[in-house]
N, C-alpha and C positions, 0 to 999 in steps of 0.2 A: 547648619552643620548636622551631621548624623553619624552614628556608629553602626557598623554591620558586624554582628557577633555570631559566630557559629555556635550552636547549642546542641546538646545531646537530645536524642529522641527522634520521633518520627512525626508523620502527619497528625497523629493523635495528640500531640502536644499543642495543637492550635485550637483555640477556644471554639467550640461548636462543631468540630469535625470528629467523626467516629469512623473506625475502619476495622476490618478483620479479614482473615482468610481461612477457608475450611477445605475439607476433602469432599468432593461431590461424586467421585467415581470416574472422572475424565482421565485421570492419571492412575497408574497402578500403585500398589504398595502403600496405599493410604497417604500418598503425597498430596499436599495442598494444591488446589487447582481452581478455586473459585473465591473471589473476594469482592468487597464492596467499599465504597466511600459514601458516607452519609453525613448530611449537615442538618442540624436542627432548625435552621432557617434557610430560606431560599437563597441560592447563590447566583450571581452573575457568572456567565461562562463564555469563554472564547476558546477556539481550537484551531489548530493547524493540522492538515492531513497530508498523506502521501501524494506524490505526484504521479504515482502509478495509475494508468487509465482504468485498470480493473480494480476499482476500490471495493473493499469488503462490505458486507451487509451492515455491520455496525456504523460505518461511515455514512452509508446511504440512509440508514434510519435516522441518524443525527440530523442530516440535511433536510429531512422532512419537517422539522420543527420551524416555526416562524422565527425570523430574524429577531435577535434580542431576547429570546426566551430565557427563563430561569429554571434551575433544577435543584434538587436536593439529594439525588441518588445516582451513583455510578456503579454498574455491575461489570466485573472484569473476570473473564475466564481464560485459562491457558489450555494448551493441548489441541485446541480446534480453532482455526482462524475464521470460520464462517465466511469464507471468501470463495468466489466462483460457485456460489450456491443458488444463484438466480433469485427470483422473487420470493421463493420459499425461505431464503435466508433472512430476509426482513420480516416475513410473516412469523417465523420462529421467534424472533426477538419480541414482536408484539404479543405473541402467545405467552411467553415467559413473563412479561411485565403485567399482563392482565391476570396472571395466576398468582401474583405475589400476595402474601397474607398480611401485608402492611401497606400503608398509604405512601405513595410517592407522587412527585410532581415532575412531569417531563423527564422521566428516567433515561439515562444514557447507558449504552452497553459498549464494551470494548473487548476484543478477542484477539488471541494470538496462538499460533500453532500451525497445524497441518492445513494446507489449502485444499479445497475441493471436496470435502466430506461434510455431510449434513451435521448441523449442530445437535448434539444429544440433549434436546430441550427437556425431556422427561427427567433426566438425572439432575439437570440444573434447577428445574422447578421444585423437585423434591428437596434438594439441598437448601434452597433459599429459606425454607421453613425453619432451618436451624440457625439463621442469622440472628444475632443479638445486636440491635441497632444502638445499644449503649456501650458496645465494646470499643476499647481503644487499644488495638493490637496491630500496630503498623508493621511489626516484624512478620507476623503471619501473612498479612497482605503482600508484603514484599516477596515472600517465598511463593505465594500462590500464583503470581503472575509470571514466574520464571519459566523459560523453555530450555534452551541450551546454555543459559547463563550459569557461570561458575559460582556466582555470589550475588547477594542482594545489592540493590543500588538505591540509596536514600541520602538525603541531606536536610538540614534544618538551620534556619537563621532567625535571629531576632534583630530588628532595626530600632535603635533608640534615637529619637529626635532630640533636639536641643531643649525642648520644653519638658523633657522627662517622659513623655508618652512614647509608646512603642507598638509595633505590630510584628507579627511572625509570618514566615513563609517557609514552606517545605515542599519536598518533591519525593516521589517514588517512581522508579523506572525499571524497565527490562529491555534487554537488547544485547546481542553478542554477535549474531551473524546476519547476513543480508543487510549490511550497513553501507549506505551510500549517500553522498550529499543530495539535497532535496529531501530533507529530513533523513532519517536513517531507518533501518528496520527496527522499530522501537515503539514502545508505549511509554509515555511520561505523563504523570498526573501531578500537577502543581496546585497546592492549596494555600490560601492566605486569608487572614482576617483583616487585611488592610482595606480601608474604605476607598477602593480604586474606582474612579469614574469609569463607566462602561466604555467611553470613547478612548480611554487611555489603555485599556487592556489589550486590544488587538494590535495597536501601534507598538506597545512595549514588547509584545510577544514576537512580532515580526522582526523588530530591530534586534532582539537578543538572538533569535534563531540564525541570523545571517552569519555570525561568527561562532556559533556553537553547533546545533544539530545539523545545520546546512553546511558545515565545514568538516565533517568527519566521514571516514570510510574504513570499512573492514575488508569488504570483498567486492564492492562495486555494484551490488544488487539492491534494488529498491522494492520493498514489500508492498503488499496490497492493503496493509492494516495500519501503517505508521500513523501515530496520533500523539499530539501534544495538547493536553487539556489544562486550562487554567480556570480555577474556581475561586471566587471571592465571596465570602459571606458577610464581609464588612463589619464584623462584630466589634473590632477594636475601636471603630470610629476614628481611626488615625490614618493619615496619608501624607506623603511627600513625594511628588512626582519624580524628582531626581533620585531620591533614595530608592524608590520602588524600581525604577528602570535599572539601576545599578545592581540591586540585589537579585532581581529576576535574571539578569544576565549571568550573575555569579552562580545561581542555582542551576541554570541550564548548562553552563560551562562544566560545573561539577558532574552533572549527569552525563554529559557528552564524553568527558574523559574516563569516567567509570565504564561506559559502554565500549569505548575504543580499547581500553586496557583488558577488557573481557572478550576480545575478539575471537572466540572459538579456538582456543589454543595459542592465542597471541602471547608473546613474552615481552614485547617492546612497544612503547608508545612514542610515536615520532611526530614532531612538528615540522611541517614543510613550509618554510618561510621564503616566499618569493618577494624580493625587494627591488626597487629601482626599475620597475617595469614601465612601459609607456603609459599605462593607466591602471587604476585599481581593478578594473574589469579584466584586463589581460593577466594581471597578477593572480586573480582568482582562478581563471581558466587553467593556468599553469600549475598552481598549487594543488588544485583538485585533480588534475591529471596525474600528478605525482602520487597523491594519496590513494588513487585508484589503481595505479599500475601494478599488475601482477608480477612483472619482471622486477620492479623496484622492491615490492614486498618480499619476494623470495630471496633477493639479494640481502635484504635486512635480516631475514631468518638465518641465512648462511653467514652473517657477519662479514660480508664481502663489500669493501668500499669501492664498488664498481661505479665510478662517476659517469661512465659511458651510458649506463642505463638512465641516470638522472638527466644528462644532457639530451639524450635521444628522446626521452618522454617530453621534455620541454619543447624541443623542435617539432615533434609530431602534433603538439597541441595547436599549432598554426597561429601562435601569437608572434608579435614582433620581437625578434631576438637575433643576436650575432655572437658567434663563438669568440670573436676578438674582444668583446666587452664582458663576457660571462665569467663569473667567479662562483665556484662551488666549494662549500666547506661542510664538514661534519663537526658540529659545535664550532670551535675555533681552529680546527685543523683544515687548512686549505689543500684541496686535492686537484683543483683545476683553476688556473688564473689567466684569463684573457688570452685564450688560444693555446696555452701551454699546460700540459699535464705536470702536476707537482708531486706525483705519488712515487717518490723514491722509497727506498727500503725503510728509512726512519719515519717518513710521513705515513707510510702504509701501516707500520706498527702503531703509530699514534691514532690513526683513523680506526683501526680495528679495536683499540681500547675504547673508543667512543661507542662503537657499534655493540660492544659487549654490555653496555649500560642498559638499564630498564627503560630509561627515558633520555632522549636527546633530540637535537634539532638538525635538520639539513637546510642550510641557507643557500639560496640561489640568487645571487646578485646579478641582474641582467644588465645593469650599467647604462641604461638608455632613457630613464625617466624617473618619476617619483612615485609610481604606483606600487602598492604593497598589499599582500594578503597572506594569511596563515591558514593552512588546512592541517587536519590531524588524521593520522592513520596508524597502522601497526604492521607487524610482520605477518607472514602467512606460511604455515608449515604443515607437517604431516597430520597434526591433530585436527586441523580444519577439515581435511579430507575424511578422516575417521568419523568425525561427528556428523558430517552431512551425508555420508553414504548410509548412515543408519538412522536418519532423522525420523522416518515414519514408523519405526519399530518401537 
């Protein structure tokens, strides 16, 4: 048995991890734009990256390390993605790391921001001389990695085992736009002092991502830089496989929901539950189609219970479905039931009441099998256009 307890604080609450964020000049007005995570002992590391074929230079740099490498330092910048920068993008990372005034082992870099402009390595090199590797300031780091984010995204948990021993795990993330299943447009850094066997790290990460980062959508776009990084310094000397798998899923779910809720002007977080599909795989296809549909998202923004857009999106996903077995509901308000619209004046009023909530679910019961999957999305409105037409400024 074990207990999973949310606790206050940030990555800096985990024994052996240090972090901070500073201003390097990448952003204007003295805003924080450069941060680090440092461990005083070597960490095992596992990662998942974007499915975009044009992977950014930091991902290419990471993949040059030998399989099973350990690290003690992660450098993170915002404002510049260092993507579509060719060989020089990786060379710039090597130049930065070779210029550090402190010792690191297999350092990792992660970047987010505008694609296609060279990394201002001189500013970054100069700024790293101001790092204090004894600093424990997770809030600064959370601010430094933000781009169009409206708020910081962090969480922390402590896991107590039945023998009284415990380990901690926490995460920090950024992400608001270009969010699409197959990771999202996001960076997420997860740190733990659990004594996780190396072989368990990748398996647990992949398992948790299936229903978290790979199940969310804001706008259907997939970035060049998406990264989920899991670092374990093993300092607690404590581990339980079941407990770790569950708390990692919880951490990644927390981060996913914070990202969706911050969807560049989004006001509503929506769960798209597809049930009784012919298979789990087909349920996943339909749920992700719904979370990605711009017509569905704009209807949510307009608080319009337009079940036609829901049904049409399911049909267009090419899964096995039949309108004679289909049931659609907003929370518990049924709007379409096995071939018959149910949206009379009273039901429409009730459905609109649901749509006015900050969080709700749309349930699509296909009525032909036992498959199920839930994807997560948000509405899409005027603010999204405003943010993205001015992104490079």
